[in-house]
LOMAR-525551 format. One record per residue (C-alpha): x, z, y; residue number from 0; residue in three letters. Coordinates in Angstrom, 2 decimals, always signed. Each point is the difference from the previous one (the first is absolute). Layout:
residues N
<rec u="X" w="Z" v="Y" k="NUM" r="ALA"/>
...
This chain:
residues 212
<rec u="-0.07" w="+0.01" v="+0.11" k="0" r="MET"/>
<rec u="+1.05" w="-0.46" v="+3.99" k="1" r="PRO"/>
<rec u="+1.32" w="+2.77" v="+1.40" k="2" r="TRP"/>
<rec u="-2.28" w="+1.57" v="+2.62" k="3" r="SER"/>
<rec u="+0.74" w="+1.54" v="+3.29" k="4" r="ALA"/>
<rec u="-0.95" w="+3.27" v="-1.16" k="5" r="THR"/>
<rec u="+3.37" w="+0.32" v="-2.66" k="6" r="ASP"/>
<rec u="+2.49" w="-1.36" v="+2.30" k="7" r="PRO"/>
<rec u="+2.74" w="+2.84" v="-0.77" k="8" r="SER"/>
<rec u="-0.50" w="-1.18" v="-3.77" k="9" r="GLU"/>
<rec u="+0.69" w="-3.89" v="+0.84" k="10" r="ALA"/>
<rec u="+3.14" w="+1.30" v="+1.86" k="11" r="THR"/>
<rec u="+1.23" w="+2.00" v="-2.45" k="12" r="GLN"/>
<rec u="+0.00" w="-2.63" v="-2.66" k="13" r="GLN"/>
<rec u="+1.37" w="-2.25" v="+2.52" k="14" r="ALA"/>
<rec u="+2.99" w="+2.35" v="+0.72" k="15" r="LEU"/>
<rec u="+0.24" w="+0.62" v="-3.96" k="16" r="ASP"/>
<rec u="+0.88" w="-3.53" v="-0.14" k="17" r="ILE"/>
<rec u="+2.11" w="-0.82" v="+2.68" k="18" r="LEU"/>
<rec u="+3.13" w="-1.95" v="-0.68" k="19" r="ARG"/>
<rec u="-0.33" w="+0.90" v="-3.50" k="20" r="SER"/>
<rec u="+1.45" w="-3.10" v="-2.48" k="21" r="GLY"/>
<rec u="-2.89" w="+1.18" v="-2.82" k="22" r="GLU"/>
<rec u="-2.67" w="-2.54" v="+0.87" k="23" r="ASN"/>
<rec u="+2.84" w="-2.54" v="+0.56" k="24" r="PHE"/>
<rec u="-1.05" w="-3.74" v="-0.69" k="25" r="GLN"/>
<rec u="+1.84" w="-3.04" v="-0.27" k="26" r="TRP"/>
<rec u="-2.57" w="-2.18" v="+2.14" k="27" r="TYR"/>
<rec u="+1.91" w="+1.68" v="+3.11" k="28" r="VAL"/>
<rec u="+2.79" w="-2.15" v="-0.93" k="29" r="ILE"/>
<rec u="-1.74" w="-2.82" v="+0.16" k="30" r="THR"/>
<rec u="-1.77" w="+0.51" v="+2.66" k="31" r="LEU"/>
<rec u="+3.26" w="+0.85" v="+2.21" k="32" r="LEU"/>
<rec u="+1.39" w="-2.90" v="-1.08" k="33" r="ALA"/>
<rec u="-3.32" w="-2.02" v="+1.21" k="34" r="LEU"/>
<rec u="+0.51" w="+1.67" v="+3.40" k="35" r="VAL"/>
<rec u="+3.74" w="-1.06" v="+0.04" k="36" r="VAL"/>
<rec u="-0.83" w="-3.38" v="-0.85" k="37" r="TYR"/>
<rec u="-2.62" w="-0.25" v="+3.12" k="38" r="VAL"/>
<rec u="+2.77" w="+0.99" v="+2.35" k="39" r="TYR"/>
<rec u="+2.60" w="-2.37" v="-1.45" k="40" r="ALA"/>
<rec u="-2.39" w="-2.85" v="+0.33" k="41" r="ASN"/>
<rec u="-0.86" w="+0.82" v="+3.78" k="42" r="GLU"/>
<rec u="+3.70" w="+0.48" v="+0.28" k="43" r="TYR"/>
<rec u="+0.92" w="-3.52" v="-1.24" k="44" r="THR"/>
<rec u="-2.89" w="-1.34" v="+2.25" k="45" r="LYS"/>
<rec u="+1.35" w="+1.91" v="+2.92" k="46" r="ARG"/>
<rec u="-3.23" w="+1.66" v="+0.88" k="47" r="ASN"/>
<rec u="+1.81" w="+2.75" v="+2.01" k="48" r="TRP"/>
<rec u="-3.31" w="+0.87" v="+1.50" k="49" r="ARG"/>
<rec u="-2.15" w="+0.48" v="-3.03" k="50" r="GLY"/>
<rec u="+2.63" w="+2.05" v="-1.49" k="51" r="ILE"/>
<rec u="+0.00" w="+2.37" v="+3.20" k="52" r="ALA"/>
<rec u="-3.47" w="+0.20" v="-0.30" k="53" r="ALA"/>
<rec u="+0.48" w="+1.09" v="-3.63" k="54" r="GLY"/>
<rec u="+2.93" w="+2.41" v="+0.91" k="55" r="LEU"/>
<rec u="-1.93" w="+1.65" v="+2.81" k="56" r="ALA"/>
<rec u="-3.26" w="+0.50" v="-1.75" k="57" r="LEU"/>
<rec u="+2.16" w="+1.69" v="-2.96" k="58" r="TYR"/>
<rec u="+1.82" w="+2.11" v="+2.61" k="59" r="ALA"/>
<rec u="-3.08" w="+1.53" v="+1.36" k="60" r="VAL"/>
<rec u="-1.52" w="+0.27" v="-3.14" k="61" r="HIS"/>
<rec u="+2.79" w="+2.29" v="-1.02" k="62" r="TRP"/>
<rec u="-0.34" w="+1.94" v="+3.12" k="63" r="PHE"/>
<rec u="-3.49" w="+0.67" v="-0.35" k="64" r="TYR"/>
<rec u="+0.59" w="+1.04" v="-3.84" k="65" r="GLU"/>
<rec u="+2.41" w="+2.35" v="+1.13" k="66" r="ILE"/>
<rec u="-2.36" w="+1.36" v="+2.69" k="67" r="GLY"/>
<rec u="-2.48" w="+0.44" v="-2.76" k="68" r="ASN"/>
<rec u="+2.42" w="+1.94" v="-2.37" k="69" r="ALA"/>
<rec u="+0.85" w="+2.32" v="+2.98" k="70" r="LEU"/>
<rec u="-3.47" w="+0.78" v="+0.41" k="71" r="VAL"/>
<rec u="-0.36" w="+1.03" v="-3.59" k="72" r="GLN"/>
<rec u="+3.17" w="+2.02" v="+0.36" k="73" r="HIS"/>
<rec u="-1.26" w="+2.52" v="+3.43" k="74" r="PHE"/>
<rec u="-3.81" w="-0.45" v="-0.75" k="75" r="SER"/>
<rec u="+0.14" w="+0.12" v="-4.12" k="76" r="GLY"/>
<rec u="-2.09" w="-3.30" v="-0.39" k="77" r="ASP"/>
<rec u="+1.02" w="-3.64" v="+1.29" k="78" r="ALA"/>
<rec u="-2.50" w="-2.32" v="+1.35" k="79" r="LEU"/>
<rec u="-0.01" w="-2.34" v="-2.91" k="80" r="TRP"/>
<rec u="+1.37" w="+0.49" v="-3.47" k="81" r="THR"/>
<rec u="+1.20" w="-1.53" v="-3.25" k="82" r="VAL"/>
<rec u="-0.83" w="+2.24" v="-2.50" k="83" r="PRO"/>
<rec u="+0.24" w="-2.58" v="-3.06" k="84" r="GLU"/>
<rec u="+0.23" w="-3.59" v="-1.14" k="85" r="GLY"/>
<rec u="+3.56" w="-0.89" v="+1.28" k="86" r="THR"/>
<rec u="+3.20" w="-0.68" v="-1.73" k="87" r="ALA"/>
<rec u="+1.79" w="+2.06" v="+2.50" k="88" r="PHE"/>
<rec u="-1.16" w="+1.93" v="+3.15" k="89" r="LEU"/>
<rec u="+2.06" w="-0.11" v="+2.81" k="90" r="LEU"/>
<rec u="-1.29" w="+2.38" v="+2.22" k="91" r="LEU"/>
<rec u="-3.40" w="+2.17" v="-0.24" k="92" r="VAL"/>
<rec u="-2.00" w="-3.13" v="+1.12" k="93" r="GLY"/>
<rec u="+1.80" w="-3.05" v="-1.21" k="94" r="VAL"/>
<rec u="+0.86" w="-1.54" v="-3.28" k="95" r="GLY"/>
<rec u="+2.61" w="-2.50" v="-0.44" k="96" r="VAL"/>
<rec u="-2.55" w="-2.69" v="-0.39" k="97" r="GLU"/>
<rec u="-1.85" w="+0.42" v="+2.99" k="98" r="LEU"/>
<rec u="+3.18" w="+0.33" v="+2.17" k="99" r="SER"/>
<rec u="+1.50" w="-3.46" v="-1.61" k="100" r="LEU"/>
<rec u="-3.69" w="-1.57" v="+1.04" k="101" r="MET"/>
<rec u="+0.79" w="+1.26" v="+3.44" k="102" r="PHE"/>
<rec u="+3.64" w="-1.26" v="+0.12" k="103" r="SER"/>
<rec u="-1.74" w="-3.66" v="-0.14" k="104" r="VAL"/>
<rec u="-3.18" w="+0.39" v="+2.00" k="105" r="ALA"/>
<rec u="+0.91" w="-0.27" v="+3.15" k="106" r="GLY"/>
<rec u="+2.27" w="-3.42" v="-0.96" k="107" r="LEU"/>
<rec u="-2.88" w="-1.39" v="-1.96" k="108" r="VAL"/>
<rec u="-2.73" w="+0.39" v="+2.91" k="109" r="MET"/>
<rec u="+2.33" w="-1.05" v="+2.44" k="110" r="SER"/>
<rec u="-0.57" w="-3.38" v="-1.41" k="111" r="LYS"/>
<rec u="-3.58" w="-0.22" v="+0.86" k="112" r="LEU"/>
<rec u="+0.76" w="+0.38" v="+3.74" k="113" r="LEU"/>
<rec u="-0.36" w="-2.75" v="+2.36" k="114" r="PRO"/>
<rec u="+3.26" w="-1.68" v="+1.18" k="115" r="ALA"/>
<rec u="-0.84" w="+0.40" v="+3.37" k="116" r="ASP"/>
<rec u="-0.96" w="+4.18" v="+1.18" k="117" r="PRO"/>
<rec u="-1.53" w="-1.22" v="+3.08" k="118" r="ALA"/>
<rec u="-3.21" w="-1.46" v="-2.35" k="119" r="VAL"/>
<rec u="-2.69" w="+2.35" v="+0.27" k="120" r="ARG"/>
<rec u="-2.10" w="+0.95" v="-2.55" k="121" r="VAL"/>
<rec u="-3.79" w="+0.74" v="+1.27" k="122" r="LEU"/>
<rec u="+1.65" w="+0.71" v="+3.10" k="123" r="GLY"/>
<rec u="+2.41" w="+2.48" v="-1.52" k="124" r="VAL"/>
<rec u="+3.62" w="-0.88" v="-0.21" k="125" r="PRO"/>
<rec u="+0.61" w="-1.11" v="-3.26" k="126" r="ASN"/>
<rec u="+2.69" w="+2.30" v="-1.05" k="127" r="ARG"/>
<rec u="-2.26" w="+2.88" v="+1.05" k="128" r="LEU"/>
<rec u="-2.91" w="-1.67" v="-1.89" k="129" r="ALA"/>
<rec u="+2.11" w="-0.63" v="-3.16" k="130" r="PHE"/>
<rec u="+1.39" w="+3.67" v="+0.12" k="131" r="ALA"/>
<rec u="-3.69" w="+0.97" v="+0.18" k="132" r="LEU"/>
<rec u="-0.94" w="-2.05" v="-2.48" k="133" r="GLY"/>
<rec u="+2.72" w="+0.91" v="-2.70" k="134" r="ASN"/>
<rec u="-0.29" w="+3.93" v="+0.88" k="135" r="ALA"/>
<rec u="-3.88" w="-0.12" v="-0.92" k="136" r="ALA"/>
<rec u="+0.52" w="-1.73" v="-3.11" k="137" r="PHE"/>
<rec u="+2.41" w="+2.67" v="-1.24" k="138" r="PHE"/>
<rec u="-2.26" w="+2.82" v="+1.19" k="139" r="ALA"/>
<rec u="-2.76" w="-1.57" v="-1.62" k="140" r="VAL"/>
<rec u="+1.90" w="-0.63" v="-3.16" k="141" r="PHE"/>
<rec u="+1.61" w="+3.68" v="+0.39" k="142" r="GLU"/>
<rec u="-3.93" w="+1.11" v="-0.58" k="143" r="ILE"/>
<rec u="-0.09" w="-1.47" v="-3.69" k="144" r="PHE"/>
<rec u="+3.51" w="+1.77" v="-0.65" k="145" r="LEU"/>
<rec u="-1.45" w="+3.59" v="+1.38" k="146" r="ALA"/>
<rec u="-2.58" w="-0.53" v="-2.95" k="147" r="LYS"/>
<rec u="+2.85" w="-0.04" v="-2.80" k="148" r="THR"/>
<rec u="+1.58" w="+2.82" v="-1.06" k="149" r="PRO"/>
<rec u="+3.16" w="-1.56" v="+1.22" k="150" r="ALA"/>
<rec u="-0.26" w="+0.78" v="+3.47" k="151" r="PHE"/>
<rec u="-1.41" w="+2.57" v="+2.04" k="152" r="VAL"/>
<rec u="-1.35" w="+0.49" v="+3.71" k="153" r="TRP"/>
<rec u="+0.41" w="+3.73" v="-0.27" k="154" r="VAL"/>
<rec u="-1.69" w="+0.96" v="+3.42" k="155" r="TYR"/>
<rec u="-3.93" w="-0.84" v="+0.30" k="156" r="PRO"/>
<rec u="+0.69" w="-1.45" v="+3.44" k="157" r="TRP"/>
<rec u="+2.97" w="-2.19" v="-1.00" k="158" r="TRP"/>
<rec u="-1.56" w="-3.23" v="-0.92" k="159" r="GLY"/>
<rec u="-0.49" w="-4.12" v="+0.53" k="160" r="ALA"/>
<rec u="-0.19" w="+0.57" v="+3.47" k="161" r="LEU"/>
<rec u="+3.01" w="+2.36" v="+1.23" k="162" r="PRO"/>
<rec u="+2.01" w="-1.94" v="-3.10" k="163" r="VAL"/>
<rec u="-0.98" w="-3.29" v="+1.81" k="164" r="PHE"/>
<rec u="+0.89" w="+1.13" v="+3.71" k="165" r="VAL"/>
<rec u="+2.93" w="+2.38" v="-0.23" k="166" r="LEU"/>
<rec u="+1.69" w="-1.54" v="-3.23" k="167" r="VAL"/>
<rec u="-0.62" w="-3.60" v="-0.39" k="168" r="TYR"/>
<rec u="-0.27" w="-0.89" v="+3.68" k="169" r="VAL"/>
<rec u="+3.33" w="+1.05" v="+0.74" k="170" r="PRO"/>
<rec u="+1.52" w="-1.46" v="-3.05" k="171" r="PHE"/>
<rec u="-1.26" w="-3.70" v="+0.55" k="172" r="PHE"/>
<rec u="+0.66" w="+0.20" v="+4.12" k="173" r="VAL"/>
<rec u="+3.47" w="+1.09" v="-0.86" k="174" r="ALA"/>
<rec u="+0.12" w="-2.86" v="-2.51" k="175" r="ALA"/>
<rec u="-1.34" w="-2.84" v="+2.38" k="176" r="PHE"/>
<rec u="+1.52" w="+1.33" v="+3.08" k="177" r="ALA"/>
<rec u="+3.25" w="-0.01" v="-1.64" k="178" r="CYS"/>
<rec u="-0.47" w="-3.23" v="-1.33" k="179" r="TYR"/>
<rec u="-0.02" w="-1.68" v="+3.51" k="180" r="ASP"/>
<rec u="+2.95" w="+1.72" v="+1.58" k="181" r="TRP"/>
<rec u="+3.18" w="-0.77" v="+0.75" k="182" r="PRO"/>
<rec u="+2.71" w="+0.48" v="-3.13" k="183" r="PRO"/>
<rec u="+2.06" w="+2.75" v="+2.03" k="184" r="ARG"/>
<rec u="-3.42" w="+1.89" v="+0.27" k="185" r="ARG"/>
<rec u="-1.00" w="-0.67" v="-3.35" k="186" r="GLN"/>
<rec u="+3.18" w="+1.81" v="-1.16" k="187" r="VAL"/>
<rec u="-0.37" w="+2.87" v="+2.07" k="188" r="ARG"/>
<rec u="-3.26" w="+0.68" v="-1.00" k="189" r="PHE"/>
<rec u="+0.28" w="-0.43" v="-3.71" k="190" r="ILE"/>
<rec u="+3.58" w="+1.75" v="-0.09" k="191" r="GLY"/>
<rec u="-0.84" w="+2.46" v="+2.12" k="192" r="GLY"/>
<rec u="-3.39" w="+1.01" v="-1.78" k="193" r="LEU"/>
<rec u="+1.92" w="-0.17" v="-3.41" k="194" r="PHE"/>
<rec u="+2.69" w="+2.03" v="+1.10" k="195" r="ALA"/>
<rec u="-2.72" w="+2.70" v="+1.32" k="196" r="VAL"/>
<rec u="-1.50" w="-0.20" v="-3.52" k="197" r="ASP"/>
<rec u="+3.51" w="+0.09" v="-1.83" k="198" r="ALA"/>
<rec u="+0.98" w="+3.37" v="+1.77" k="199" r="VAL"/>
<rec u="-3.47" w="+1.58" v="-0.31" k="200" r="MET"/>
<rec u="+0.19" w="-1.01" v="-4.00" k="201" r="LEU"/>
<rec u="+3.40" w="+1.52" v="-0.20" k="202" r="VAL"/>
<rec u="-0.56" w="+3.44" v="+2.20" k="203" r="LEU"/>
<rec u="-3.72" w="+0.53" v="-1.27" k="204" r="PHE"/>
<rec u="+0.09" w="-1.25" v="-4.18" k="205" r="ALA"/>
<rec u="+4.16" w="+0.64" v="-0.20" k="206" r="GLY"/>
<rec u="+0.95" w="+2.68" v="+2.04" k="207" r="VAL"/>
<rec u="-2.68" w="+2.05" v="+0.36" k="208" r="LEU"/>
<rec u="-2.20" w="-1.14" v="-2.89" k="209" r="GLY"/>
<rec u="-3.18" w="+0.39" v="+1.95" k="210" r="TRP"/>
<rec u="-1.45" w="-3.44" v="-1.04" k="211" r="ILE"/>
């Protein structure tokens, strides 16, 4: 049965019990990783630097959010979202390796749908913003399905599709599509800077302090 909002601590504890444990490892993870490498290698051979930038920008933001969610769990006892089962390897309390690999290419894949001209408007809205909102809505609606399974839990009753749409997925895709159009130096500064912040937080909070 899916978890309900009345048993968040149980779901959180189950996620913590499998956190970075190799007991559930499955070989398909290697195949997924190989496919991610293929996607980026293919775009590299095509010199699709803007698409690569969009993909890496979203992935950097994704990790920032997942670290933040894990810190919420550390300080409050329960994360906003958890993955208590169904993953071959739980990276942080709210993200399994499968989800993380998906997010590693989501920005790149969705950037292929962008109009070539950033000045084009969709229903009067700048197309980058329109596509960011559209993609965010799609992902938020799909997460409703995930939250009805035992594998993904929205822990708090007030945390659902609307806050996920506004606070998570809109920033994900705004970052990806903004980075797509930025000049190369700004892309490098944003992506490199945010990945550096993510790395420092992981080393500090997961490695040194053991909080997440």
